[in-house]
N, C-alpha and C positions, 0 to 999 in steps of 0.2 A: 516700846513701839513694836508692832506686830512684825513677824518674819514670814515673808512670802517665798513660795517656790514656783517658778514658771517651768513648765515641761513641754518640750516641743522642739523639733529639728529646724523648723523654719525661722530663721533669724529676722525675716521681714515681719514676723508676728511677734516673736518673743523680745526683741530689742525695743521696739516702740512701747510694747507693754510694760516692760521693766522701767523705761524712761517715764512714762505716765505715772507709775505707782511710786517711782523714787522721788518725783517731785512732790508728792504727798507726804514724805518722810518715811515710807515704809522700806524696811530692810529686804531686799529682793535678791534672789539667785536664780540663775537659769541652769536647768539640767537638759541636754539635748537628747538623751537616751531615755526613753520612758521605762525600759526594762531596768536600767541601772538607778533610776529615781525611785524604785520602790523601797530599798533598804533606808535611805535618809528619812523618808516620810514617815516609816513605821516606828522609828525611834523617838518620834515626837518633836523633831527640830523645827517644824513649820506650822504656823497658825492656819494658813490657807493655801491650798495647792490649786494653781491655775493650769489645765491641761489643754494644749492645742491639739485638736483631732485633726490629723491630716488627711483622712479619707479611709475608705474601706480597707481592711488589712493593716491599718496603722497600730503600731504597738501601744499606742495610747488607750485602745479599747482594752486590751489586756491589762494594762495598769489600773484601770478604773475597776475592772471585775476583781482583780486580785485584792484590792484594798478593801472593797466591801466584802467579799466572801471571807476575808480574814477577820472581819469585824472592826476594823479601823474606822473611827468616826470623824477623822479630820475633814473640815469642810473642803469640798472640791468644786471649783467652777469650770466648766467646759467651754473651750472657745471652738465653735463648731462651724463647719462650712455650709454653704447654701443649699446643699442637695436635700432631696426630700426626706421628711421624717428623722433627720439627724438629731434634732433637739429631743424627741421622744426616746430615740435609742440612747442618747447620752444618759438620760434620767434612768432608764432601765438598767443601765450599766453601773449606775450609783452616783452620777453627778448631782449636786444639791442645787445647781443653777446653771444655765446655759446662755452664753452670748453668742449671738450670730455673727459671722464674719461677712463683709468687712466690718471690724469693730467700731463700736461707737465709744470713743474714749472719754466722752463726757459722761457716760453711763458707768464705766468700769470702776471708778473709786467707790461709787455708792453701792455697787453690788458687793464689793469687798467688804465694806462696812457692815453690810446685812449679814454676811457670813460670820464676821468677827463677833457679832453679838450672840452667836451660838457658843455655849460653854465648850471649852476645849482643855485638855491636859496642858499644864504649863511647864512642867518639868520633862527633862530629856536626860538620857545618859549618853555622853560623847566619849568614847575610849575611857570609860571609868570616871569621868568628871561629870558630876551632877549639875545640870544647866536649867536655869529658869529663863527661858527665852524672852518672855513679856518683860520681865524685871531687868533683864541683862544682867544676872548673877550667876557666878559660877561657885561650886564648892569643890575644893581640892585638898585632900588629906585633912578634912575637917575645917579647913579655912573657907571663910566666904570672901569673895572678890567682886568688886563691880567692874563690869566691861562697858565700853563704848560701843556704839553701833558697828563701827568698822572691826574693833576686836572680836565682837561676836560673831560677825560674819566671816572673819578669818578662821576662828575657831570651828565654826560650822563646816566650812569648806574643807579643811584638813580633817575634821571629825568624820567626814564620809568614808574615809578609807584610812584609818590609823595604820602607821607603818609605812603607808606610801609617801614617796618623795614627791613634793610639789615644787616646781621651779618658780623662781621670781616672777618671770613673765605669765605664767599661767595663773598665779594667784592674783596679780594685777588685773588680769583679764576677768577672772572669775568674781572678785571682791569688789573691785574699783570700775569695772567694765572699761578698761582703757587698755591700749595696745602700744603705748609709746614706751619703747625700750629705755629711753632716758630717765624714765620714772620709776625704775624698778627699785631705786634706793628707798622709795617710800614704803615698799613692802618690808625692808629690813627694819625700818623705823618702828612699824606696827608690830612686827614679829618680836623685837626686842622689848617693846612695851608690854606685850601679851606675855612674854616669857617671864618678865619681872613680876607680874601679878600671879601667874599660876605656879612659879617656883621652878627650881632647877630639875632637869631630867624630863620635862613634859614636851618641849619642842626642841628637837635635835637640829643642829645645822650639818647638812651633808655637803662637805666641801666640793665647790664646782658644781653642784647639782640643785640645792635648794634646802627645803625644810621638811620634816616630818613630825606628826604627833604620835607620841608613843602611849600604848595603852597603860592606864594606871590601876593599881590594886589586882 
């Protein structure tokens, strides 16, 4: 299943978009900072990127320009406001498609499908782990392992910043889109399952703080 990134600070846009695409079975993640989103996009973790354009001066414009000027061909759908000529400007900055706001959620999945038909690089490097996002496979120290959708999303999330400690509540929010503190044990279950597949020394437990992914090789 395809992996999608939603970039935007306005949760009134990003959360419903994630819910809509999640119902279609897509693995989705939200990045609120357009500047910080550049790195995980460029290592090939996502099949389609949806960028919410907040208005003139929004860092989302900078993200679009950076991706195209650097030669990255990941399909980008801009979610644009109602002001004049925004769609034209989005395409000039490198967006492949533009959806106007307020969004038509009946159109959104079809537009994603259209972008997915475009050939894209399937493999990515996450902290020295080779990852095939579409097939949900990873290669660690010459071994191939199969991942579930949640395990893939968990690895992608921690792989954005190898060495950074991610708390259980933070991972629950980003991977499961939940804020229920009583459900953080779910994170431990999936981390342990992922750890068994990837092998020792890949995911470390930081007592009282959370987990971190260590760079391999």
